[in-house]
C-alpha positions in Angstrom: 42.3 45.9 -47.9 43.7 42.5 -49.0 42.5 38.9 -48.6 44.0 35.7 -49.9 41.5 33.2 -51.2 41.6 30.1 -53.5 41.5 31.2 -57.1 38.5 28.9 -57.9 36.2 31.0 -55.8 37.0 34.2 -57.6 34.6 35.3 -60.4 34.8 38.2 -62.7 31.7 40.4 -62.7 30.4 40.9 -66.3 30.4 44.5 -67.6 26.6 44.5 -68.0 26.1 43.6 -64.3 26.2 46.6 -62.0 28.0 46.5 -58.7 24.7 46.8 -56.9 23.4 43.7 -58.8 26.6 41.9 -58.1 26.1 42.5 -54.4 23.2 40.1 -54.6 25.2 37.4 -56.3 25.7 35.4 -53.1 22.0 34.8 -52.2 21.3 34.3 -55.9 23.9 31.6 -56.1 22.3 29.9 -53.1 19.0 29.9 -55.0 20.6 28.7 -58.2 22.0 25.7 -56.3 18.6 25.0 -54.8 16.5 25.4 -57.9 18.8 24.3 -60.8 20.8 21.6 -59.0 18.2 20.3 -56.6 14.8 20.9 -58.3 13.8 18.7 -61.3 12.0 21.5 -63.2 11.3 20.9 -66.9 9.8 23.3 -69.5 6.1 23.9 -68.9 6.1 22.9 -65.3 3.9 24.6 -62.7 6.1 25.7 -59.8 4.8 27.0 -56.5 7.2 29.2 -54.5 6.3 29.6 -50.9 7.4 33.0 -49.5 7.9 36.2 -51.4 11.1 37.2 -49.6 14.6 37.5 -51.2 15.1 33.8 -51.7 11.5 33.2 -52.9 11.6 36.0 -55.5 14.9 34.8 -56.7 13.7 31.2 -56.9 10.7 32.3 -58.9 13.0 34.0 -61.5 15.4 31.1 -61.7 12.5 28.6 -62.1 11.2 30.8 -64.9 14.6 30.9 -66.6 14.6 27.0 -66.5 11.4 27.1 -68.5 8.6 26.8 -65.9 5.3 27.5 -67.6 3.6 29.0 -64.6 4.9 30.4 -61.3 2.7 30.8 -58.3 4.1 32.6 -55.3 2.3 32.2 -52.0 2.5 34.4 -48.9 0.4 36.0 -46.2 -1.5 39.3 -46.0 1.5 41.3 -44.8 3.2 40.3 -48.1 1.0 42.4 -50.3 3.8 44.9 -51.2 6.1 41.9 -51.9 3.4 40.5 -54.2 3.6 43.7 -56.2 7.3 43.2 -56.7 6.7 39.5 -57.6 4.4 40.6 -60.4 7.0 43.0 -61.7 9.6 40.3 -62.0 7.3 37.9 -64.0 5.4 35.9 -61.4 2.2 34.7 -62.9 0.0 34.3 -59.8 0.3 35.5 -56.2 -1.7 33.8 -53.6 -2.5 35.1 -50.1 -3.0 31.9 -48.0 -4.5 33.9 -45.2 -7.3 35.5 -47.3 -8.0 32.6 -49.7 -10.6 30.4 -48.0 -9.1 27.3 -49.7 -5.5 27.7 -51.0 -5.3 24.1 -52.0 -8.4 24.3 -54.2 -6.9 27.4 -55.9 -3.6 25.5 -56.6 -5.6 22.6 -58.0 -7.6 24.9 -60.2 -4.4 26.5 -61.5 -2.9 23.1 -62.3 -5.8 21.4 -63.9 -6.5 19.4 -60.8 -3.1 17.8 -60.5 -1.1 20.0 -58.1 2.2 21.7 -58.7 5.0 19.8 -60.4 7.5 21.3 -58.0 7.1 23.3 -54.7 10.0 25.4 -53.4 9.6 26.2 -49.7 11.4 29.5 -49.2 9.4 31.1 -46.4 10.9 29.3 -43.4 7.4 29.0 -41.9 6.5 25.7 -40.4 2.9 25.7 -41.7 4.2 26.2 -45.2 6.0 22.8 -45.1 2.7 21.0 -44.5 1.1 23.0 -47.2 3.9 22.1 -49.6 3.0 18.4 -49.3 -0.6 19.3 -50.1 0.2 21.7 -53.0 2.5 19.3 -54.8 1.2 16.7 -57.3 1.5 12.9 -57.0 5.1 12.0 -57.8 6.1 15.6 -57.5 9.0 17.3 -55.8 9.5 19.6 -52.8 12.7 21.6 -52.3 13.4 23.1 -48.8 15.1 26.4 -49.1 13.8 28.3 -46.1 15.2 27.7 -42.6 12.8 27.4 -39.7 15.3 27.4 -36.8 13.2 25.1 -34.7 11.6 21.7 -34.6 8.7 21.1 -37.0 5.6 19.0 -36.5 4.8 17.5 -39.9 2.9 14.5 -41.2 5.2 12.8 -43.7 2.7 10.1 -44.8 2.2 12.2 -47.9 5.8 11.5 -48.9 4.9 7.8 -49.2 1.3 8.0 -50.3 2.0 10.5 -53.1 5.5 9.1 -53.9 7.2 12.4 -53.5 10.8 13.4 -53.5 12.2 16.1 -51.3 15.6 17.8 -51.2 17.2 20.2 -48.8 19.8 22.7 -49.9 22.5 24.8 -48.2 25.0 27.2 -49.6 26.5 27.1 -53.1 28.8 25.2 -55.4 31.5 27.0 -57.3 29.4 26.3 -60.5 26.5 28.1 -58.9 28.3 31.4 -59.1 29.2 30.9 -62.8 25.5 30.2 -63.6 24.4 33.1 -61.5 26.6 35.7 -63.3 25.6 34.3 -66.6 21.9 34.6 -65.7 22.5 38.2 -64.6 24.5 39.0 -67.7 21.9 37.6 -70.0 19.1 39.4 -68.1 17.3 36.1 -67.6 16.9 37.2 -64.0 16.6 40.8 -62.7 17.7 41.3 -59.1 17.5 45.1 -59.1 13.8 45.3 -58.1 14.7 43.3 -54.9 16.9 46.2 -53.7 14.3 48.2 -51.8 16.5 50.4 -49.8 19.9 52.1 -50.1 21.4 53.4 -46.9 24.7 55.0 -45.7 26.8 52.6 -43.7 26.7 55.2 -40.9 22.9 54.4 -40.6 23.4 50.7 -40.4 21.0 50.3 -37.5 18.2 51.6 -39.7 19.0 48.9 -42.3 18.9 46.2 -39.7 15.7 47.5 -38.3 14.1 47.5 -41.7 15.0 43.8 -42.2 14.0 42.7 -38.7 10.6 44.4 -39.1 10.2 42.9 -42.6 9.9 46.2 -44.3 12.6 45.6 -46.8 13.7 42.8 -49.2 17.3 43.8 -49.7 19.1 46.7 -48.1 22.3 47.9 -49.6 24.9 50.1 -47.8 25.9 52.4 -50.6 27.8 55.2 -48.9 30.8 54.4 -46.7 31.8 57.8 -45.4 
């Protein structure tokens, strides 16, 4: 029932934030650290987010809150239902890289031929890292948010030729939580649509199966009897 922790990691949940929304504060804080602290987004920027999972959909919202002018979320054919949620939370364009015959050409068309100002790789897919270097503009920035869990074969010449910057990110800072709760309180971001399933703790195996089979974005255990 009780746990002793340092005071500086305790944060009061604002009254306008529900307990269900607060349950998503931790992944949101990780994204806030990645996007606000590590990604040089300025108002009007075109931002490509690779992967419409939890982290990608949160990243899209945080980038929008930072003033991004256009958000493009990329994914694969199995992500169509995730694309629907992406549009509900304010994503401007969704792009199926498996169906589009030339995803790079589409990105260039949507960016006036320049490429994205910032690309946030949130899918964890190895191929997406190579695409990120193609999608980003000259002197642009790539943030690595997704985890691959294995070695990656990637041509880094683009880093030099296009004079790119790249940042990795992991976890949060204490300030990330403060910013997260403020964004939630002000409704600059809406995490509720990401909660796709609510399950009793007694059926925890069902929740894990939904996640493993990629049939859910976020599963909450809401009944503990």
